[in-house]
DOBA-295033 format. One record per residue: residue in one letter; z, x, y of N, C-alpha, C in turn. Coordinates in steps of 0.1 Angstrom, whole numbers, plus 5000, padded with zeros to 4 digits. Last residue first. Layout:
BEGIN
aZXYZXYZXY
...
end
This chain:
BEGIN
x301285222095302285172105302285272117
x298085152081299085252085299985202096
x297584902057297484932072298485032075
x298084842032296984942034296884982049
x299884642034300284762026299284882028
x298584442046299684512054300084642047
x296984332026296384422037297384492045
x298784172013298284292006297684392016
x298883962031300084032028299784172022
x296283872030296783922043298084002041
x296183782004295383892008295783952021
x297883562006298283681997297483802001
x296383402022297683452027298083572019
x294283342005293983412018295283472023
x295583211984294883341981294583421994
x296482981998297383071991296783211989
x293982872005294882912015295883012010
x292982801979292282901988293182951999
x294882621970294682751963293982851972
x294582411989295882481988295682621981
x291982331982292182391995293582461996
x292482231957291482341958291682411972
x294282021960294682141953293782261955
x294981841988293781891981294182021974
x297081561996296881701992295581731985
x297581302002296981382012296681522008
x298981201980297581151982296881231993
x301481321983300581361972299181321975
x302581172004302281312006301281361996
x302980921990302080932002301681072005
x304781001971303480951967302480961979
x306981071987306281181979304981131975
x307680821998307280932007306581041999
x308280681975307180631983306680741992
x310580821967309380821958308180781966
x312380771988311880901986310580911977
x312680491983312180541996311580681994
x313880481958312580431959311880481972
x315780781948315580651956314180611957
x316480891916315880921929315580781935
x317280821891318380851901317780881914
x315180791874315780671879316880691890
x312180981877313680981875314280861881
x309480981882309980901871311480901869
x309381141905308981001906309480921894
x310181391893310981321904310681181905
x308081431875309481411870310381351880
x305981461893305981351883307381321878
x306781701906306581571914306581451904
x306681891886307981851892307881721899
x304381771860304681841873306081801878
x304581801825304581721837304881811849
x303881791790303881871802303781781815
x306181621769304881631775304881701788
x308681841754308181711759306781731764
x308982031723308882021738308381881742
x310982181698310182061702310182041717
x310982461676311282401690310382291693
x312482591648311482501653311882441666
x312982901636313582801645312382721650
x313183021602312583011615313282901623
x314183031577314483151585313883141599
x314682691575314682811567315082931576
x314682581605313982541593313882671585
x316782471631316482581622315882531609
x315782321662316382321649315882431640
x315982181693315782311686316482301673
x314481961718315482001707314982131700
x313081991742313781861739314881891728
x312282191769312682191755313482071752
x309582091790310982111788311282101773
x306682231806307282161795308782191794
x304882171837305682251828306282171817
x302182181861302982111851303782211843
x301582201893301882291883302782231872
x301282031916300082061907300282161896
x303481991931302681881929301581901919
x304882241931305682111928304781991925
x302882431937303682441925304282301921
x301782351962300982381950301782371937
x304082331978303282211975302482231963
x304882601978305782501973305082371969
x302582721990302982751976303982651970
x302282622017301382592006301882611992
x305382652029304182562031303382542018
x307282842024307682712030306582612031
x305983062013306882992005307182852011
x304383152034303683102022304683022014
x306283212053305183122057304583062044
x307583412039308283282041307283172046
x305683612041306083562028306783432029
x305483662068304283612061304683552047
x308083752073307583632080306383572072
x308083992058309083882055308583752061
x305984142069305884092056306783982052
x307284192094306084122094305784062080
x309484352087309684212092308484132092
x308984512055308884502069309184362074
x308884562027310084602034309984592049
x307684541995307684472008308984502015
x305884691969307084701978306784631991
x304484481942304384581954305684581962
x304184321921305284411920305284511932
x303383971929303184101922304384191923
x303083701937303283811947302983951941
x302483571912301883541925301883651935
x303983671892302583641889301783621902
x306583691904305883811899304383791898
x306783401911306983511920306183631916
x306283211891306183171905306283281915
x306583341866305383261869305183231883
x308983501869307683561866306583471870
x310983321878310883451884309583521881
x310783111860310183091873310083231881
x312383201839310983181837310183171850
x314883211852314283331847312783321844
x315382941857314983021868314383161863
x315882841830314982771839314482871850
x317783011818316383021813315482951823
x320383111821319583081833318083081830
x321183151795321983061803321283021816
x319583351787319183221783319983111790
x320883591793319883541802319383401799
x323783711790323183591784322083531793
x325183901803324283941793323683831785
x327883681811327283811813326383841801
x326983331816327783431809327083571811
x326383201850325983221836326983321829
x328382971870327583101868327283111853
x328682721896328882771883328082901881
x329782501918329282631918329682691905
x329082171933329582261922328982401923
x329882091967328882101956329482191945
x330982051993331481981981330381971970
x330482212014329482102011329882021999
x332582382012332382302024331482192022
x332082501987333282421989333182332001
x329882661992329782551983330982451984
x330982842011329782762014329682642005
x332982961995333382872006332282782011
x331183101978332183011972332682911983
x329883261996329083161989330083051983
x332083432004331183362014330483242007
x333083551982333883441988332983361998
x330683581955331483631966332083511973
x328183601936329683591933330483661944
x325783671949326183531946327683511944
x325683941951324983861962325383711961
x326684031927327684021938326983951950
x325583851898325383951908326283921920
x325583681876326883741880326783851891
x323583391884323983501875325283561881
x324283041892323683171894324083271883
x323882721903324182791892323482931892
x324982451924324182581923324782651910
x324682101933325282221927324382341926
x323381911948324681871941325381991936
x321481821976321981931967323281901962
x319481531975320681601980320981711970
x315881581974317081501970318281591974
x313881741981313581601983314781511979
x314682032001314781961988314481811991
x314682162025313382122020313482042007
x317382212030316682122040315382082034
x317982402010318582272010317882172019
x316582622020316182562007316682422006
x318182692042316782662044316282582031
x320582752029320582642038319082592041
x319882972014320182852007320182732016
x319483152035318383112027318682982019
x322183182044321083122053319883072045
x323283302021323783172026322783102035
x321883542020321783452009322183312014
x322683652044321283632042321083532031
x325483692039324983602050323583562048
x325383882019325983752016325483652027
x322284072015323584042021324083902018
x320084202005320684091997322184072002
x316984252024318184292017318784182008
x315683972039315684112039317084162034
x314283702019315383752028315183902028
x312383402013312483552013313583602023
x312783131992312983182005313083332004
x311682841973311982981974312083021989
x311782571950311882621963312182771963
x310782321927310882461930310982491945
x311882101902311482111916311782251921
x312782031877311882151878311382171892
x314481821871313081791875312181911875
x316881951863316481831857314981811859
x317282191878317482191863316782071857
x315282321903316182211899316182201884
x315282651913314582541906315682441902
x314782941934315582821930314782721923
x315083271946314283171938315183061934
x314783471972315783381966314983271959
x313283781971312983641971314183561964
x313784061993314083991981313683841982
x312584362008312684212008313084161994
x314784642014313484582011313684432010
x316084962023316184812024314784752022
x316585242000316385172013316485022012
x315285251966315885311978315685231991
x314085171944315085081949315785141961
x310585201937311885271942312785161947
x308285071932308785161922310085231925
x309084761947308084851942308584941931
x310884581955311184721959310084811954
x311584301957310284351960310384491965
x313584111933313384221943311984251944
x314783791932313683871927313483981937
x317783611925317083701934315983781927
x318383271917318283411913317583481924
x319682951906319183041916319183191911
x319382621897319582751892318982851902
x320782331912319782441913320182561905
x320981991910321682111906320582221904
x319381771915320181821926320981951923
x319181491893318581591901319581641911
x321281441864320781391877320181511885
x322381571841321381461839320681411852
x323681831825323281791838322181691836
x326581861803325081841805324781791819
x329382081810328681961805327281951809
x330482321817330582221827329882091823
x330182551802331382471800331482351809
x327882671811327882611797329082531794
x328582781835327782651835327782591822
x331882901839330582911833329882771833
x333582901872333382861858331982881852
x334983161890333883061890333583031875
x336883351887337383221893336283121893
x335583571878336583511869337083381874
x334083661899333383581889334383511880
x335283841916335483701919334983611907
x334384091909335684041904335883901905
x330884131899331984131909333184071903
x327884311889328984221888329984231899
x324484331898325784401896326884291896
x320984341893322184261892323484351890
x318484451893319384491904320684421903
x315684561874316984481874317884541885
x312384551877313584631882314784541883
x310084511851310984441861312184531865
x306884571842308184631842308984571854
x304584371823305184421836306584481834
x301584331807302984371805303484431818
x299284071804299784191812301284211810
x296483941787297883961788298284091795
x293983721796294383871796295883871797
x291383501788292783531788293083681788
x288783451784289183471798290683521799
x288383391758287783511763288183551777
x289583141757290183251750289683381755
x288782901767289283001776289783131770
x288082761744287082771755287482881765
x290482751729289282821724288282851735
x291982591747292482721743291282811738
x290482351746290682421759291082571756
x290782281720289482311725289582391738
x293482221719292982331710291582371715
x293582001736294282121739293782241732
x290381831739291681851734292381981738
x288481621760288681751755290181761750
x287881381772288281371758288581511752
x287281421799288381321796288781331781
x285281601798286481651804287681551801
x283281441787283781551779285081601785
x282781271809283281211797283881321788
x281881461828283081391830283681331818
x279481521815280481621816281881561819
x278081281818278281341805279481441805
x277881251846278681161838278981211824
x278381591860277681461858278481371849
x280681741884280281721870279481591869
x281281911908280281801907279781781893
x284082011928283382021915282381901915
x284781951954284982081949284182111936
x284781701967283581771965283681911961
x287081551967286881651978285681731977
x286781401943286981341956286681431968
x286481601923285381521926285581451940
x289081711924287981801926286681721930
x290781491918290881561931289581641934
x289881441892289881331902289881391916
x290481691879289081641880288981531891
x293281701883292381801889290981751890
x294181481868294381481883293481581889
x293281541842292781421849292981431864
x294881801838293381791839292881671846
x297481831833297081811847295581791849
x297581861806298381761812297981731826
x295882081801295481951796296281841803
x297482291812296182251818295682111814
x299482301793299782261807298582221814
x298082371770298882251770299182201784
x296782611776295982491773296782361774
x298582761804298282751790297382621788
x297082841837298182791828297682791813
x295882971861295783021847296882971838
x296082831885296782951883296982991869
x294382621889295782581885296582711881
x292082751895292682671906294182641902
x291382841869291682931880292482871891
x290882591856291982681851292382781862
x288782491871289982421871291182511867
x286882691864287182671878288582601879
x286682651836287182781841287582771856
x285682401835286982421830287582551835
x283082451846283982361853285482381848
x282082621825282182671839283182581847
x282282441802283082561803283182611817
x280782221797281882201807282682331809
x278982291778278482241791279582221802
x280382351756279882461763279382411777
x280982131741281982161752281482281760
x279282121720278982031732279882061744
x278582451708279482341709279082251721
x275182531696276382551705277282431705
x274382541661274082491675275382511683
x275182681639273782661641273382611655
x277482941636277282811641275782791644
x276783161608277183131622276882991625
x277983291578277183191584277683161598
x279183471562278783521575277983421583
x279683321539280783391545280483441559
x277183241530277983141537279183211544
x276383491519275583431530276383331538
x278283571499277983661511277283591522
x280483311488279283391486278983461499
x282883171489281683101493280383181491
x284983331478284983191477283683121479
x284283601484284683561470284583411468
x283883581511282783621502283083581488
x286383521520285283431523284083461513
x287783751512288183621507287083521509
x286483951526286483961512286783821506
x287083871553285683881548285583881533
x289883901553289283761555287883761550
x290184181548290784081539290083941540
x288784281571288284301558288884211548
x290484201592289184141591288584161578
x292684351585292784201586291484141585
x291684621587292184571575292284411575
x288484671603289984661604290484591592
x285884881589286484751592287984761595
x284085081580284685091593285284951598
x283285101554282585001563283085001577
x284885291541283385291540282685211550
x287485221549286985351552285385361551
x287684961538287784981552287185111556
x287485031510286484941516286484961531
x289785191507288485251504287385161511
x291785001512291685121520290285181519
x291284811492291084771506290984901515
x291884951469290484901471290284871485
x294684991473293785101472292285061474
x295584721474295784811486294784931485
x294984641448294284571460294384661472
x296784781433295384821432294584761444
x299084631440298984771442297584821443
x298484371431298684391445298584541449
x295884371405297284341410297384391425
x292584221405293484331402294884291408
x290584051413290784061399291884161395
x289884061439290683951435290883941420
x288384301440289584291448290484171443
x285984261425286984361421288384331427
x284684081442284984051428286084141422
x284484231465285184101465285584061451
x282784451460284184471462284984341461
x280284321459280784381447282284401448
x279984211485279884121473280484181461
x280184441500281284341501281284251489
x277884571493279084631489280284531490
x275984391503275984421489277384481485
x276684421531276784291524276884311509
x276084691535277384641537277684511530
x273284691531274084761521275584721523
x272484541553272184491540273084561530
x273184711574273884581573273684521559
end
């Protein structure tokens, strides 16, 4: 270690006194001798050159005061289904209040004060070691139909400002093979408030989709005003078109090969279905009933009342980059309560329902039901 420090001190002076081409040669030699990654080596040389070898490697003399709340923060992060620091920060006061009220967490007064003043950046640093990125392969099953030319594009229908218009999509549960009949999740989210509902169906027949939409319509806290889908034949058909006409609701579709037209639901396909249910094959009646039991009860309450999300406010180009501005993270429940187009009676009903919910109990029930679904895969038929 001593020899590495001496070498770093010598190389740092040489490195910042030569041109770019020679820097590359020196850096290659330095990484080879010390077994460093190039990015780490560049930072180390820069710190050594600016501050000296001792200060460049100086470690924190005392632990951060937020170390005392890290176990509690990890518990809240897991209960909230591993959100980003921004989303967790938005829901943190509610989680702390609920956790203390139901005896799920027991922070002392000092820890409660830290939980109230912790910043988004500190949350991200605190949970950095817990984060794991997973790459998933998604089986695309969308096919087009001829009727789509009679259904208008959503992008041509103007801005949507009132709750009630749903973006819908199907998520397949076919595992590694699309052969045979398997379960699909009909996913839906309100464009304005983000309110989420889902229903599992066997196959992707037109009647099954119609029946699932009727179930979703019954659970919505506001009247259904319209639906917006992709170009799959499970949606672009006369059955669904007549279904929409009978209810006098708008029916629009996205442009082909433009997934951003359905950005709201495409995001939910991963966060609310793939991330929760996974990629396993589900193809039995028992699994269908268990999945719908989860969708109709605990999962919808957990997502709509305790899962905050951010909405894109504006997007502008700055040079070669695009700068995106988002609003404050809020749960669908909060957006519904704040929306002026929602009736006061409905708001009172939702507030009363919210006061009865325990997010910790909901999460435990969801995990238990998911385990029961997973157990059906290991049980021989």
